[in-house]
C-alpha positions in Angstrom: 98.4 132.2 63.2 101.2 131.5 65.6 104.7 130.1 65.1 104.7 126.8 67.0 108.1 125.5 65.9 111.3 127.0 64.6 113.0 124.4 62.5 116.6 124.1 61.6 115.7 123.5 58.0 112.7 123.1 55.7 112.8 119.3 55.9 112.5 119.3 59.7 109.7 121.9 59.4 107.7 119.5 57.1 108.3 116.5 59.4 106.8 118.5 62.3 104.0 119.8 60.2 103.2 116.3 59.0 103.1 115.0 62.6 100.7 117.8 63.6 98.6 117.3 60.4 98.2 113.6 61.3 96.7 114.7 64.6 94.2 116.9 62.9 96.0 120.2 63.3 96.2 122.4 60.2 99.7 123.8 59.6 101.5 126.2 57.4 105.2 125.9 56.7 107.0 129.2 56.0 110.4 129.8 54.7 110.4 127.9 51.4 111.6 130.8 49.4 114.3 131.8 51.9 116.2 128.7 51.0 117.4 130.5 47.8 119.1 133.1 49.9 121.3 130.6 51.7 124.8 132.2 51.4 123.3 135.6 52.0 121.4 134.4 55.0 122.3 131.8 57.7 121.6 128.3 56.4 119.6 127.4 59.5 116.6 128.7 61.4 114.5 130.2 58.5 111.8 127.5 58.4 108.9 127.9 60.7 105.7 125.9 61.4 102.6 127.9 62.0 99.2 126.8 63.4 95.9 128.6 64.1 95.7 130.3 67.4 92.9 128.1 68.6 95.0 124.9 67.9 98.2 126.2 69.4 97.8 124.7 72.9 97.1 121.2 71.4 100.0 121.6 69.0 102.4 122.7 71.8 101.4 119.6 73.9 102.0 117.3 70.9 105.4 118.9 70.3 106.4 118.6 73.9 105.5 114.9 73.8 107.4 114.4 70.6 110.5 116.2 71.9 110.5 114.1 75.1 110.0 110.8 73.4 112.8 108.3 73.6 114.5 107.2 70.4 113.9 103.5 69.5 116.7 101.8 67.7 115.3 99.2 65.3 117.9 96.7 64.0 118.3 96.7 60.2 119.5 93.1 60.3 118.8 90.1 62.4 121.4 88.1 64.3 122.4 86.3 61.1 123.0 89.6 59.3 119.9 89.3 57.2 117.2 91.9 56.8 114.1 91.2 58.8 111.1 89.7 56.9 108.1 91.9 56.4 
């Protein structure tokens, strides 16, 4: 196993793991039990996403694409101030 991503928190780690899982890459998120030590440990940087060594290259490419993607701002309301249908 290889650490593929060092997340700021456990939620971010699970978001990244979910993205990789959706592409067929098995992941393991570590750091769940370290949350309880917040106060004794720094509150950030304890959650990591691991992948198998043989899937690391594919995971690194997906992460690079993810981190370079542009943010798309979807409007929550239309020009009349109403929520879009659908």
